[in-house]
N, C-alpha and C positions, 0 to 999 in steps of 0.2 A: 504493499499499500505506500501511497505516497501523499504528502500533505503540503503541496507547494502553493501556500497562501500568498497572494500577491500583497506587496507592501505598499503602503501609502507613499507619496512623493516625498522627496527631500523637503525639510520645512524651512522657509526663509528666516532669517536671523531676527528680523523684527517681528514676526509673529511668536517666535520662540521665546523672545524676551518678554513680551506681553503675557504669555502663558506662564513662564517661570516665575515672574514676578506676583502674578495673580494667585498662584498656588502657594508661594511663600507667604504672601499677605494672609491666606487662610490659616496657615500653620500659626502665625504669631497672634491671629485674632483667637484662635482655639486656646492659646496659651494665656492671653489676657482673660479669656473667660473662665479659666481655671480647669479647663478639660485636659490638659498635658503640660509638660515641661520640655522646652527645647534645650537640649544638652550639646555642649560644646566640647565635653570631655568625657572620659571614662569616670572620673570622679563624680561629674554632674549626674550621670546615669545612676551611680550608687546613691547619690543624695536623694534623687527623684524617687527611687525604690524605696528607701527608707521612709519617705513621707506619704507612701502609698500614691504616688502621682505616676501617671503614664509618662515613661521617658521617651522623648522623640528626637531621633537624629534627622537634621536637615540633609537630604539627599536628593540628587537629581539623576534621572535616567535618560541619557543622550544628552550632549553637552551642546546643542544646536543654539542656546542661548549666548554661549560664550564666543567672543571673537578671537581669531587666529592671534592677536597680540595680547591676549589674556587679560585686558582690563576688567571684564566682567567677572573674571574669576576673582580678582581681588575684592571686588565689590560684594559679591555673594559670599566669599569666605568672611568678610568683615560682618556680613548680616548673620552668620552662623553656619554657613555650609561646611560640612564635615566629610562628605561622602558623595562620590560620583561615579557613575557608568558612562565611560566615554561614548558609547553608542548604546542606542536601542537596537533594533534589528535592521534598520536601514543605514546607508553610508551617510557620513557627515563630513565636514571640513578635517575631522581628527582621525577618523578611521572607518572600518568597515564592520557591520554586525552580521551575524549569521541569519540567514533567511529560515523562515519555518518550514522546514523540509525534513520529510522522513521518508526513508532511511537516508542519512547523509552524514558524512564526516563534519567536523567544524572547519575544514580547511577549504574555505569558499570564496576566497579572494585576497586581495593584497593587504599588506600590513598598516601600521600607522603611518600617517603622513608625517612631515616635519612639524607641523604644528601640534600634532598627536604626541610625538615624542617630547617637545618643548611642553606640552600640558603634563606628562607624566612627571617631569623633573620638577615642575612648579608645585604639583601636588605634593612630592615628597617634602619640598621645601616649607609649604605651608601646613604639612601634616593634615591633608585631606585623604581620606581612604579611597583607593581605587577599586571599583567593582568590576571584575572581570566577566560577569554573567553577560551573554548577549554578543561579547567580542569574538571575532573570528580567530582561527588558530595563529595566523601569522600575526594579528595584532597582539594575542596573547603572548606570543614568544618575544615580540618587542617590549612589552611591560616587564617580562621576566628578565631581560637583559638590562633594561633602564632603571627599574624601580630598586631602592633600596629598602623597601616596607614588605611586611608579610604580603603574600598575594591572597587575595580575597574573591571567591565567587559567591555572591549572596544569596543567589537563588539558582541553583544548578544541580542536576543529577548524574548518574553514572552511565556513560555512552555504551559499556559493555552490557547492561541491562536493557537500556532503551536507546536504540540507535539514532536519536534525533540530533540534528546539528547543534541544538541548544545544549546538549550534555558534554560532559568533560571525558576525554580519553585517558588512557592510563598515564601517559607521559604528562599530561597536563596536571592529573592529581598527583602524581610524582614532584612535579615542580612546586605545586603548593605547599606538599609536606616539607619539602626542602627549605622553603622560606619561613617555615613555622606559621603558615597561614591557615585558612579554614574554608570550608564550604557550608553553605545553608542549604538544606533539603527544599526543592520546590514542590510545590504540592500539585501543580497543574499535572492533570491526568496525562496529557499527551506527551509528557516529559518523563512520566512514571512507566508507563505500560510497555510491555515488549511489543505491542502492535502499534504503538505511537498514536493511538487513536484518543481524540478528545471525547470522553465518555465518562459521565458521572457515576455510572455503575462500575466503580473500581473499588478494590478491597484496600484496608489499612495495611494488609500483609505486604502488598508491593512496596508500600512507603518504608516498612521496617527493613525489606530486602534492600533497599538503596542505602538505608542507614547503616545496616550491616556492613555493605560493600564499602561505603564511604570510610567507616571505622577502620577496616581491614587496609584501606589505602593510606589514610591520614592519620590514623591513631587517635586516641580518645580526645586529645585536644584540638583535633581539627575539624570537628563535625557541629553543626547547629542546625536550627530551622529556620527556613528561608521563606516559607509559605507561598507568597505571590498571590495572597487573596484578592487583591484588586485587579480584576480583569481576567481571571483565568478560570477555567472550569476545574473544580475541586472535587475530590471523591466525595459522594453523597453521604457516607457515614461521618466525614468531618464536618463538611458543610461551610461554616464559618470559623471564626476564632472561638467561639463557645465550644466547637467540637475538639478543641485541641486536647483535653484531659483524656480522648478517646485514644489518641495516639501515645500519650505517656502510658495509659494503662497497657496498652499493646506491648510497649518496650518493657514494661515491668514484667508482663506475662512472658516474654522472651528470655527472662532472667537477667535483664540489665539492672544493676544494683543502684541504689538512690543517688550515690555520688556521680556515677556516670550519666544518669538521667538529668541531673542538674546542670552538669557541664553542657550537655547537649541543648537543654532548655535555655539556658541563659549564661552560664558563667564563662563558656568558650567565646561568647561574643564580647562579655566584659573584657576578657583578656586580650583579644586582638584589637579591641578599640583602644585599650591601655597602650599597645604597642604601635599603633598608627596614628591615631588622633591625639593621644596623650591622656 
């Protein structure tokens, strides 16, 4: 089967700026309303958790709003941006994303542009975490070579189980492990299932299988939850964030101890944030 979903056209920068600033404004208005805390460091996350507040990291996926001179990066960083994905799945001025294609390797096009390479170096200097999810294989290699931070894919799965272009191959997982980085499990059914289908009738078992495989590839400190609740088809037994305890119960039933479950649920994220954003 093949899932060659056509991608929307590239986004003009002016439109991307309007969209990015609009969404950032929503984030800060939610904070003013007391709904969450915008966190600029791992310490901020710990403080928010201690107060019982939702801890939010300002992240953008696809940097179409950022100019090749990186002036907007400085402004967004000052506003609290601490994490970015260079691409969504379409190309932009900085690099190329993988298309929604099954079966397919992630080797689907050229690597980072010169602007993309400069962006990686600037993110290292500013301590902005770089998210490798959606980036193609050559772009991933470029980040590996340029970045001095742990490699992180916030919402990706195991290509050996589900051969989708969005998933990570063995060498990519090896590179992430070597850097002390981590991977967050993506709950989207099309990146979980062996047949690559977007089908809500998908069991929690396949999620556990990906977690098992990620643990083997990355070790106990390299695996977290990435969800992708916004805009993806999630297994019906999970549904939304309220279904997360069912996944935790499934891990416990598989024999995962409390300490390991806590690492997967949040401690590994806190650790990698400490080592990337500070």
